[in-house]
C-alpha positions, 0 to 999 in steps of 0.5 A: 624475781628469778624465773624457773623455766622448764626446758622443752625439746629443741631448747638450748641454753642459748635459745632459752637466754635469748628470749629472756634478753640475757647471756647464756653465760649469765644464766648458766652461771647463776648460783640458782643453777649450780645443782643443774650444772653439776648434773648437766656438766655441759651447758649446751646439752640440757634434758626436756624437763630440766629446770633452769633458773632465770635470774632477774635482769640487773639494770645499769645506770650511766650518768652523762651529759645532755650535750655530749654524744655517747656510744654504748656497745651491746654484747652479742650472744653469737653461737657457731655451728661446727660440723665435720664431714667425713667420708669412710673416716676420712675428712672431706676437705675443700667442698663448696657448701650453702648453709640456708638459715631461714633464707640467709645463705651462708657459703664456703668451703670445709677445711683440711680436717672436713670441717665447716664452722659458721655463726648462727642465731642463738635461737635457730632450731633448723638449717639446710646444708647443701654440698655442691655436686662433685661431678657431672653425673652427681647431684648436690647433697642436701641435709636437713638440720635439727639444731638444739635437739641432742639429749645428754649423753647420760640418756639412752636417747642421747647415746642413739642420737649420737650413734645415729648422726655418727652412722652407727644406729638406724633404729627409732631414736626412742630411749629404749635399749633394745637389740638395735641400739645394743648392735649399734653400741658394739659396732662402735665399741669394736671401732674404738677398740673398746670391749664390744659388750653392747653396754653403754658403760661410762668408758663408751659414753666418754668415747661416744662423747669424744667421737661425736664432739659433745 
């Protein structure tokens, strides 16, 4: 019998699916989730309180011979963390970095676009990004990352989270469209060549979603 799962803060489709031993696309594409797909559009951005229907696991049987060897391949559920590092709007390329995932250290360099991409567990909720110091008088840059906590762009809180991560908003992420949020929206609109109304209209949300990457 299918299970109705209520999305909690910090959940994402991958972390929910792995709890039930399923692939994210199996859950998301189930016909029972059609209404949620129409509402959220992006499978990886759910809102606390959303109801996700978890289908029953379908058992598969294989006929085998008792005197032979067989190899069964388990489908994986990989996720990729993608980050772009910018300084005054320009990509920070060729930077040495370390990504600490619960003690597992991943090392690399940012590419020409200032991007890094690393595979992460589907249920990862946090990580620490360390950018190696660029000079003798500088220190390492350390960023604590909260994974899976971004809300949909349709929600004011989701817009605040994106504006904050893009360094436009420095207030409380509370879902309230107050003066500080409107100022941040205006600054973003001016940078994107939009009418600086301070309103989160559809065109502004589309630009914000594109600038953030999700």
